[in-house]
Backbone as CSV, one residue per row, in Angstrom:
resi,resn,N_x,N_y,N_z,CA_x,CA_y,CA_z,C_x,C_y,C_z
1,MET,98.957,128.080,80.052,100.197,128.048,80.785,101.352,128.049,79.772
2,THR,102.332,128.891,80.006,103.483,128.962,79.102,104.563,127.996,79.563
3,GLU,105.536,127.783,78.686,106.644,126.895,79.022,107.400,127.384,80.249
4,ALA,107.506,128.692,80.395,108.244,129.256,81.528,107.569,128.910,82.852
5,ASN,106.241,128.693,82.839,105.518,128.403,84.066,105.495,126.920,84.419
6,ILE,105.899,126.081,83.503,105.877,124.644,83.752,107.120,124.267,84.554
7,GLU,106.875,123.680,85.703,107.998,123.240,86.518,108.536,121.937,85.945
8,GLN,109.839,121.892,85.802,110.468,120.671,85.323,110.858,119.822,86.527
9,ALA,110.644,118.539,86.383,111.041,117.626,87.449,112.557,117.651,87.572
10,PRO,113.061,117.632,88.790,114.517,117.626,88.948,115.102,116.336,88.356
11,GLN,116.254,116.485,87.759,116.945,115.330,87.199,117.510,114.493,88.347
12,PRO,117.440,113.183,88.211,118.013,112.358,89.281,119.523,112.530,89.350
13,THR,120.050,112.454,90.548,121.496,112.557,90.738,122.157,111.249,90.324
14,ALA,123.447,111.293,90.127,124.202,110.072,89.838,124.030,109.091,90.997
15,PHE,123.988,109.611,92.212,123.785,108.777,93.401,122.481,107.984,93.277
16,GLU,121.423,108.657,92.864,120.133,107.986,92.698,120.176,107.003,91.531
17,LEU,120.805,107.403,90.441,120.889,106.530,89.270,121.703,105.265,89.548
18,VAL,122.747,105.399,90.355,123.556,104.235,90.724,122.735,103.283,91.594
19,GLY,121.890,103.844,92.452,121.049,103.001,93.297,121.220,103.231,94.779
20,GLY,121.789,104.388,95.144,121.905,104.735,96.554,123.125,104.132,97.231
21,GLU,123.127,104.231,98.548,124.292,103.854,99.338,124.719,102.399,99.146
22,GLU,123.756,101.505,99.102,124.100,100.082,98.966,124.882,99.827,97.679
23,ARG,124.473,100.457,96.596,125.138,100.255,95.305,126.462,101.018,95.235
24,VAL,126.547,102.194,95.874,127.826,102.912,95.921,128.824,102.072,96.710
25,ARG,128.385,101.476,97.808,129.269,100.605,98.591,129.724,99.412,97.753
26,ALA,128.813,98.832,96.985,129.178,97.700,96.120,130.221,98.127,95.092
27,LEU,130.059,99.327,94.542,131.016,99.849,93.565,132.390,100.030,94.205
28,VAL,132.419,100.652,95.360,133.684,100.889,96.067,134.347,99.559,96.417
29,ASP,133.569,98.624,96.933,134.148,97.333,97.311,134.702,96.596,96.091
30,ARG,133.972,96.631,94.983,134.477,95.954,93.782,135.728,96.651,93.259
31,PHE,135.750,97.974,93.300,136.918,98.748,92.869,138.159,98.318,93.660
32,TYR,138.047,98.271,94.983,139.199,97.900,95.801,139.531,96.413,95.698
33,ASP,138.524,95.576,95.503,138.803,94.148,95.285,139.637,93.962,94.017
34,LEU,139.233,94.629,92.947,139.983,94.531,91.692,141.402,95.069,91.863
35,MET,141.526,96.193,92.544,142.844,96.785,92.764,143.741,95.815,93.523
36,ASP,143.168,95.113,94.457,143.928,94.189,95.286,144.271,92.886,94.551
37,LEU,143.436,92.483,93.599,143.574,91.179,92.959,144.255,91.188,91.593
38,GLU,144.053,92.234,90.830,144.491,92.228,89.434,145.892,92.811,89.281
39,PRO,146.811,92.058,88.681,148.194,92.527,88.508,148.314,93.840,87.726
40,GLU,147.374,94.097,86.820,147.481,95.321,86.030,147.309,96.590,86.867
41,PHE,146.848,96.440,88.107,146.656,97.596,88.985,147.719,97.669,90.076
42,ALA,148.824,96.982,89.894,149.869,96.908,90.926,150.423,98.280,91.296
43,ALA,150.672,99.135,90.322,151.221,100.464,90.630,150.213,101.298,91.420
44,LEU,148.958,101.158,91.088,147.898,101.860,91.819,147.776,101.304,93.240
45,ARG,147.805,99.996,93.355,147.708,99.355,94.676,148.867,99.777,95.574
46,ALA,150.039,99.945,94.983,151.235,100.315,95.755,151.111,101.687,96.407
47,LEU,150.210,102.518,95.927,149.997,103.845,96.513,149.152,103.782,97.787
48,HIS,148.591,102.629,98.087,147.664,102.473,99.208,148.326,101.741,100.369
49,PRO,147.746,101.871,101.563,148.288,101.153,102.727,148.066,99.637,102.586
50,PRO,148.754,98.848,103.419,148.625,97.391,103.331,147.183,96.894,103.455
51,THR,146.414,97.493,104.341,145.002,97.139,104.453,144.169,98.256,103.838
52,LEU,143.116,97.870,103.143,142.322,98.851,102.392,141.024,99.266,103.083
53,GLU,140.771,98.767,104.283,139.488,99.048,104.930,139.249,100.550,105.126
54,ASN,140.231,101.274,105.615,140.081,102.713,105.818,139.877,103.418,104.478
55,SER,140.619,103.002,103.468,140.477,103.590,102.131,139.078,103.334,101.579
56,ARG,138.581,102.119,101.770,137.227,101.780,101.303,136.188,102.706,101.938
57,ASP,136.276,102.859,103.248,135.296,103.695,103.946,135.377,105.146,103.475
58,LYS,136.576,105.686,103.437,136.716,107.092,103.039,136.246,107.321,101.608
59,PHE,136.574,106.397,100.712,136.139,106.556,99.323,134.619,106.430,99.226
60,PHE,134.032,105.508,99.958,132.575,105.378,99.982,131.930,106.664,100.471
61,TRP,132.418,107.187,101.592,131.854,108.423,102.125,131.992,109.562,101.129
62,PHE,133.177,109.667,100.524,133.408,110.723,99.544,132.500,110.546,98.332
63,LEU,132.459,109.339,97.792,131.732,109.096,96.549,130.236,109.346,96.705
64,CYS,129.680,109.031,97.865,128.254,109.331,98.097,127.982,110.809,97.847
65,GLY,128.764,111.678,98.451,128.568,113.120,98.283,128.915,113.593,96.889
66,TRP,129.986,113.075,96.326,130.426,113.473,94.979,129.354,113.165,93.945
67,MET,128.608,112.087,94.173,127.548,111.687,93.242,126.225,112.391,93.519
68,GLY,126.176,113.239,94.538,124.942,113.976,94.817,124.113,113.401,95.945
69,GLY,124.685,112.472,96.687,123.988,111.892,97.833,124.440,112.545,99.126
70,PRO,124.308,111.831,100.228,124.682,112.390,101.537,126.176,112.732,101.601
71,ASP,126.471,113.817,102.292,127.857,114.287,102.428,128.532,113.666,103.653
72,HIS,128.639,112.342,103.635,129.250,111.636,104.766,130.699,112.073,104.988
73,TYR,131.436,112.248,103.915,132.851,112.602,104.055,132.994,113.990,104.675
74,ILE,132.278,114.949,104.131,132.374,116.331,104.613,131.939,116.430,106.073
75,SER,130.912,115.680,106.449,130.463,115.743,107.846,131.512,115.183,108.803
76,ARG,132.378,114.295,108.320,133.416,113.702,109.162,134.730,114.474,109.119
77,PHE,135.097,114.957,107.932,136.441,115.489,107.731,136.499,116.908,107.179
78,GLY,135.378,117.475,106.801,135.386,118.776,106.166,135.602,118.639,104.666
79,HIS,135.954,119.731,104.037,136.154,119.731,102.589,137.160,118.657,102.187
80,PRO,136.890,117.928,101.103,137.785,116.837,100.707,139.214,117.253,100.342
81,ARG,139.397,118.435,99.802,140.737,118.889,99.392,141.506,117.753,98.712
82,LEU,140.872,117.167,97.705,141.414,115.967,97.058,142.865,116.095,96.634
83,ARG,143.147,117.132,95.893,144.518,117.270,95.369,145.529,117.419,96.505
84,ALA,145.214,118.231,97.480,146.128,118.434,98.612,146.332,117.132,99.393
85,ARG,145.261,116.372,99.599,145.362,115.124,100.364,146.143,114.050,99.605
86,HIS,146.232,114.172,98.291,146.945,113.178,97.483,148.321,113.650,97.017
87,MET,148.742,114.821,97.432,150.004,115.392,96.944,151.223,114.543,97.315
88,ASN,151.156,113.819,98.406,152.287,112.980,98.816,152.447,111.725,97.964
89,PHE,151.478,111.452,97.121,151.516,110.259,96.276,151.863,110.668,94.851
90,ALA,152.787,109.949,94.252,153.182,110.238,92.865,152.078,109.762,91.930
91,ILE,151.353,110.728,91.380,150.257,110.403,90.467,150.571,111.025,89.111
92,ALA,150.846,110.168,88.151,151.094,110.578,86.767,150.046,109.881,85.901
93,SER,150.187,110.012,84.613,149.200,109.418,83.707,149.012,107.911,83.899
94,PRO,150.084,107.126,84.117,149.852,105.678,84.313,148.975,105.363,85.527
95,GLN,149.175,106.071,86.628,148.345,105.844,87.809,146.902,106.301,87.549
96,ARG,146.769,107.446,86.900,145.424,107.928,86.534,144.717,106.883,85.684
97,ASP,145.412,106.375,84.676,144.801,105.425,83.751,144.451,104.106,84.437
98,GLN,145.315,103.653,85.355,144.992,102.441,86.108,143.754,102.666,86.970
99,TRP,143.678,103.832,87.613,142.522,104.145,88.449,141.245,104.116,87.612
100,LEU,141.297,104.756,86.450,140.117,104.808,85.584,139.743,103.427,85.059
101,ARG,140.718,102.634,84.680,140.447,101.274,84.188,139.824,100.430,85.289
102,CYS,140.366,100.544,86.488,139.832,99.800,87.624,138.387,100.218,87.911
103,MET,138.113,101.511,87.873,136.756,101.998,88.127,135.802,101.567,87.019
104,ALA,136.247,101.639,85.769,135.387,101.211,84.653,135.017,99.736,84.808
105,TRP,135.995,98.930,85.174,135.771,97.504,85.365,134.788,97.274,86.513
106,ALA,134.977,97.991,87.617,134.094,97.855,88.775,132.662,98.252,88.423
107,MET,132.504,99.342,87.684,131.155,99.773,87.298,130.477,98.722,86.434
108,GLU,131.235,98.136,85.525,130.669,97.087,84.671,130.305,95.860,85.510
109,ASP,131.193,95.472,86.403,130.960,94.281,87.221,129.726,94.389,88.107
110,ILE,129.430,95.581,88.612,128.241,95.694,89.477,126.968,95.939,88.661
111,GLY,127.108,96.017,87.336,125.939,96.060,86.474,125.367,97.433,86.174
112,LEU,126.172,98.489,86.291,125.656,99.801,85.888,125.457,99.793,84.374
113,ASP,124.398,100.431,83.919,124.156,100.419,82.472,125.167,101.303,81.747
114,ALA,125.358,101.014,80.476,126.413,101.660,79.688,126.319,103.186,79.678
115,PRO,125.150,103.787,79.463,125.110,105.262,79.469,125.527,105.872,80.809
116,LEU,125.152,105.240,81.912,125.550,105.748,83.230,127.046,105.562,83.436
117,ARG,127.575,104.413,83.035,129.018,104.192,83.149,129.781,105.243,82.367
118,GLU,129.309,105.537,81.158,129.968,106.546,80.322,129.937,107.916,80.980
119,ARG,128.771,108.284,81.500,128.615,109.581,82.180,129.561,109.690,83.365
120,LEU,129.583,108.642,84.187,130.444,108.669,85.361,131.915,108.648,84.983
121,LEU,132.264,107.853,83.987,133.667,107.763,83.597,134.187,109.106,83.082
122,THR,133.352,109.854,82.391,133.744,111.188,81.944,134.047,112.083,83.143
123,SER,133.188,112.054,84.134,133.413,112.851,85.340,134.616,112.342,86.125
124,PHE,134.747,111.030,86.227,135.910,110.458,86.908,137.205,110.859,86.204
125,PHE,137.188,110.858,84.873,138.393,111.246,84.134,138.792,112.676,84.479
126,ASP,137.822,113.572,84.476,138.130,114.974,84.768,138.786,115.110,86.146
127,THR,138.244,114.415,87.123,138.809,114.486,88.472,140.169,113.798,88.538
128,ALA,140.263,112.598,87.975,141.521,111.845,88.021,142.636,112.586,87.277
129,ASP,142.292,113.215,86.175,143.298,113.952,85.420,143.789,115.163,86.215
130,TRP,142.890,115.809,86.908,143.242,116.965,87.745,144.121,116.546,88.927
131,MET,144.022,115.282,89.333,144.789,114.792,90.471,146.264,114.523,90.125
132,ARG,146.591,114.471,88.840,147.990,114.218,88.474,148.876,115.295,89.057
133,ASN,149.981,114.861,89.665,150.898,115.809,90.286,152.349,115.532,89.889
134,ARG,152.532,114.679,88.909,153.845,114.355,88.379,153.774,114.352,86.851
135,PRO,154.855,114.677,86.197,154.831,114.629,84.731,154.721,113.190,84.239
136,GLY,154.241,113.082,83.038,154.170,111.756,82.415,152.833,111.112,82.532
């Protein structure tokens, strides 16, 4: 049998590596808890409504699909159109950086291992950077 004939096992998705829906929910909840509690995320928190329950659910649904799991968000709302949906919010480098810091902290708090956190943070950076819609 040649190398070309050997089937390679599929690589696990980020969703699977994180630990499925229960762990994605834990990540989302910790992310929003930190945003709500920590003063360093005040500018980021100010972009959100007074109650975060709807934001938590939508981010959980989105993140499941984004990580390679079930497409809960798309089944409810269609294509995420992230940039278009966030255009009304002033997102510059400080907001991007607060978002990334908050997510990094949340990933560490729920116990994701360092290589997975690094992998996800790289992907999160690419998306968060693309979301900037204001100079600075």
